[in-house]
N, C-alpha and C positions, 0 to 999 in steps of 0.2 A: 503494499500500500504506499509506504513512504517513497518508494522509487517513482510512483506515479505522481504524488503530490509535490515532490521537490525534484524537478529537473528543469533544465534550461527551456524547454518548450513551453512551460508554464509561465516563467518570467516573460518570455516573448509575448505570449497571449495577453497577459496583463497590460504590458507597455503598449501593445498595439490597440487595445481596447481603450486606453487613455486617449491615445491619439484619435480615435474613432469618436470619442464622445465630446471633444472640444468644440468642433464647429457648429453643432446643432443650435445650441442657444445663442450663438453669436448672430444668427440669422433669424431668430424668433424673439424670445423673451428679453434678451439683453438689447437687441436692436430696438424693441419696443419702448425700453426704458429711455434709450437715447432719443427716440422719436417723440416720447412724451415731454422730455425736457426741452425740445425744439418746437413744442406747441403744434405738432402734427396731429390733425383730426383722426378721430378713431376710424372713419370711413376709409381713409387712406390706408391706415394700419391694416384694416382688414384686406385690402387689395394687396398689401405687401405679404400677406400670408401665403400667396401664391408662390412666393419664393421656394417654399417647401416642396412643390411638386416633383423635383428630381427624385426625392426619397420614394415616392409612390410609383415612378416611372423607371427605376433604375433597371428593371428586368429588360428594357428595350435595347440598352447597349451592353448588357452583361455578355451576350454571345462574343462580342469583339474581345472581351478579356480573356475568354475561354480559347478564342481562335488564334490570337497573335501573341508572340513572345517578344517583349521589349529587348532592345539591344544592351541593356545592362542588368546586372545581377541575374535573377532567374525569372521563370514564367510568373510566379506570384510575387516575390520580393521585388521585382523590377517594377511592376505596376503599382505596388504599394508605395515605393519611393517617389515614383512620378507624382502620384496623387497627393502625397505629403507635401512635396515641394511646391506644387502649384497651390495647395492649400495655404501654406506659409506666406506665399506671395499675395494671394488674393485676400486674406484676412488682414495682411498689412495694409493692402490698398483700401479696404474698407475704413480703416481709421483716418485716411486723407480725404474721404468724401462724407460729409455730414449728411444726414437723412434730408435736411432741407434742400440740399443740391440735388439729391436723387428724386425729390418730388417735383422740383421745378425744371429738372432736365432729365427725363425718364431714361434715356440710354445709360445713365450712371447707375440705375438700378440693376443693370446687368452684373455689376460687381458682386453683391450679395447673392445673386442668382449663380454665378460661377462658383462661389464658396459652396453653396448647396450642391451643385453639380459634382465638383471634386470631392465633397464629403460623401455623397451617395456613391461615387465611384470607389472611394477608399472602403466604404462599407462592404462593397460587392467583393472586393479582392481580398479583404481581410477575412471575410466570412468563408471565402473559397480556400484561403490559406489555411484556416482553422480545420476546415473539412479535410483537406489533404494531409495535413501535418499530424494531427491528434490521432492516437490509437483508439479503438473502441472503448478501453478502459479509462482512457484519459479525457473522453469527451465531456463527461459530467462535470468534473471539477475544472476543466478548461473552460466550459461554458460559464460556470460560477465565477471564475476569474474574470472573464470577459464582462459579465454584467457588472462586477464589482469595479473594474477599472472604468467602464463606461459611466457608471453612476458617479464615481468620484470626479471624472472630467467634467460632467455636466454640472456638479456642484461648484467646480471652480469657474467654468465659463457662464454659468447662470446665476451664481451667487456671490463668489469672491469679485467678479468684474463689477458688481454693482457697489460693493464696499470700496473698491479702487476708484471707481468713478466719482465718489464723494471727495476724493483727495488729489485727483489729477485729471488732466484733459481726456475725453474719450479717444482721441488719437493715441495717447500713450497706452490706454487700456488695451486696444485692439493690437498694438505693436507688441505688447507684453504676450497677449494670447497668441499672436503669430509665433512668437519665440518658444512658446511651449510645444510647438510641432516638432522640435528638435528631439523630443523623447521618442516619438515613432521613427523619425528620420534615422536616428542611431540604431534603433531596435531593427529596422528593416535592412540596414547595412549589414549588421553582424548576425542577423537571424539565419538559421539554416533553411535552405531551400527544401520543400518536400521533395522526397524521392518521386521521380516521375515515371511511374510504373505503366502508364498508358500514353499513347501518342495523341497530341493535340488534334482537334478537328482539321481535316484537310482544306476544307473550304469554309467561307462564311456561311454558305447555305446549310452545310453540315452543322455549323456551331448554332445555328438557329433552329433547325429541325431536328437533330439527332437528340438533343436533351429531353424533347418531349416524347419521341420514339422510345428512347432508353427508359424513361419513367413509366410510360403507360403500357409497356409490354411486360412489366414486372407483375407478380401475383398481387392482387389486392390493391392495385393502384388507386382505383376510385375510392375504396374503402379508406385507404390512407388519407386521401384529400379531405373526405368528410371528418375524419378524426383530427386532422390539422385545424379545420374550421371549429370543432366542437370543444377541444381539450381545455382552452382557456376561456370559454364563453361564461362560465359561472363567475370567474374572477372580474371579468370585463362588466358584467352586470352589477356585481356587489360593488365595485368602486365607481361606477358611472356617475352617481349623484351623491358621492360622500359628502362633499362640502355642503350642499344644500341640506342633506339629512342632519348634518351636525348643527347647521344654523337653524333649522326648523325645530330641533331639541332645546335650542337656546344658548349654545355654544358661541363665543365670540370668535371673530375672525382671527384674532391674536392667539386664542387658545388652539384653534384648528391648526393654524400656521405653525406653531412652535411644535405640537404634538406630532404633526405630519413630518415636519422637517428633521426633527431629532428622533423621536422614537420610531416613526415610520421608516426613515432612512436606515437607521442601524439594524432595525428588525429585518428589513429587506436584505441588506447585505449579509447579516448573520445567517438568515435562512438560505440564501443562495449559496453561501460557502459551505454551511453544514450540509445541505443537500447534495452538492457537488462532491464533497468529500464521501459522504455515505454512499454515493453511486459507485464508488470504486469497489465497495464490498457487495452491494446489492445488485449491480448490473441494471441495465437500461429498463427492461421489462418490470421488474419488481418496483423499481423507482417511480415508474409512470403510475403504477397501481397505487402505491403507497401515498405518494405526493398528490395524486389526483384526488384521493379521498380526503386528505387533510386540507388541501386548498378549497375544496367545495364545502367541507364541514366548517371551515373558518367563518363563513359567511353567517353562521347561525349566531355568532357573537354579535353581529349588527342587529340581527333580530331580537336577541336578548336586551340589547341596549334600547331598542325601539319600544320595547314593552315596559322597560323600567324607567326611562326617562332620565333626565339629568340629575345626578346626585353627587355633588361635589363634596369631597371630604379630605383630600390630601393636598397640603400646602407644599408644593414643590419647591419654593423658594426657601423655606424653613429647613426642609430635609438637606438640600444642597448646602446651605450655609452651615448647618450643625455638622455635616459630614466633612466638608472640605474647608471651611472657614472663608469660602468665596462668596461674594454677593454679586447678583446680576440684576441690574435695575429692571430690565424687561421682564424677568421672572416675578419680582417684587410686585409689579403691576398686574401680573397674571392673577396672583392670590392662589385660591384653591382649585384643583382640578379634579375631574371625575375618574376614579380608578377604572371604572368599567368602559369609558371611552378610550382611555390610554390602552387598556389591554385588548380592547377590540381592534384597534388600529394595529397594535403590535403584533397580535396573533395573525390578523389578516396578511399583513405585509410579510411576516416570517414564513407562513405557509405558502404564500404567493411565490416568494423567493425560491423555496424548495422546488415548487412546480415549474418555475422558469428554468432552473438548471436542467431538469429532466426533459422539458419540452424542447430547449435549445439543442440538447444532446441528440434528442430524436431526429430533429430536422437535419442536423449534420449527418446523421447516419444514413439518411435518404439520398445523399448526393453521390453520384459517381464522380470520381476524381477527374475524369475526362471533361466532365461538364459542371463541376461544383459551382462555379461563378453563376451560371444561368440558372441552374436548378434551385440553388439557396435563394437567389434573388426572386424567383417565382414563388417559392414556398413562403417567404417572408411577406411578400405582396398579398398572398392568400391569407396570411395571418393578420395582417392590417384589414383585410376586407371582413374578417370575422368580428372585428371590433364595431365595424359599421353596421353589420347585419344586426347584432344584438343591441347596440346603443340606440338605434333609430326608434324602435317601439318600446324602449325601456320606460320612457317618461310616461307614455300612455298607460302602461301596465301599473306603474306606481299610482298614478292618479286614480285608477279604477280599484285597486285592492289596499292601498295604505302600505306604510313602511314595513310592519312586521311580516305581513303576507309576501311583500315584494322580495324580502331577503330570504324567506322560505322558498320561493319559486327559484331565486338566484342559486340556492344550494341545490335544489332538485334538478336543475339543468346540468349538473356534473354527471348525473346518472347515465345518460346515453353515451358519453365518451368513455366511461368506465365499461359499459357493456361491450363496447367496441374493442377493448382491449382483449376480450376473449378471443378475438381473431388475430391477436398479435403474432403468433406462431406462423400463421399463413403469410403474413406480410414479410417478416423479418428472419433472416438467418444470419445473426452476427456472431462473430468470434469474440466472445466476452471472457476469454481466458483470464 
């Protein structure tokens, strides 16, 4: 087990995950903060959300990454390095172009669009790299490290940037974020290139068509796609309206923000890492079963909270002050918090984190090394579609049945995907030694 958890491939996975997570917030929440300071109206901000389109459309150019091998480094590491160098340049360029200039002269808005494009491209090839590099036993913990590195990076580019922006110009903030890409650049230069046991597609036509042929000719292909759609639907439905749910119970935005940012984040990372480590012993099939059950059942804590209502009884400020001697004014303003609210968020995030590790490892295992960039891009696009499918009617469901029944339904939605796991052996013949 230790040989799986502590090897250079895991460190490379973590560093590349950090590099992948940096750009997203810089073209979304962080850019929105800059636009707000420059008095850009919310309608224009909404239009700028189209910058995120490359993340949804990345499967369109993923075949190019499978087909062509760059002239430097290797088939995967070469493309990773190119994407990271272009990201460093385009992120730095954003610092020299304030949002007001983008709004008044629209061609300048292509710069954040380029950041999103190169970021989506980096995601394509890093995902393919993981699929090609990690052995079946390493995929669970490797996926956990990837989620951890990605979330830490988003905390840096979406949270630390806002703190920095209170003390320096936005131009300097974006230049600092550009410099963080050196982490991934160095990782890609020194990372091992996955052993290429299969030939690359001979033509671009093959790169586009053969990934589909390869996938749909395997046993249970259509069942697998349905399972990919279903496995996280219970989690999506549970968290779809968490903020509104908490506010309806009477919790303040400060309470919600602090509990989510601190308890939620650490619970997610803890669950993801523990789940990934456990998968080394459990294997993929057992992990999908166990974590699928726990992530579904975690929604019942929200149902319990909905029936009990708000019951504040813990003074977090006094606990931290007595334990460490440290005082935090924002916690003093918070006062008492509800232990059931904290435990609900912590349990849901922890169990969801374990499920994420197994789910991500499952997606990696579905990819042929010859077409891993295209197939993983398609599978993650399908995963994103599942969020839309369940979120769209969720508001109407809640309005019709109320919060307790809504969370019971969210829990029961886990059952179909678990029943589909009875077909797992027909889908998968993995070497899980």
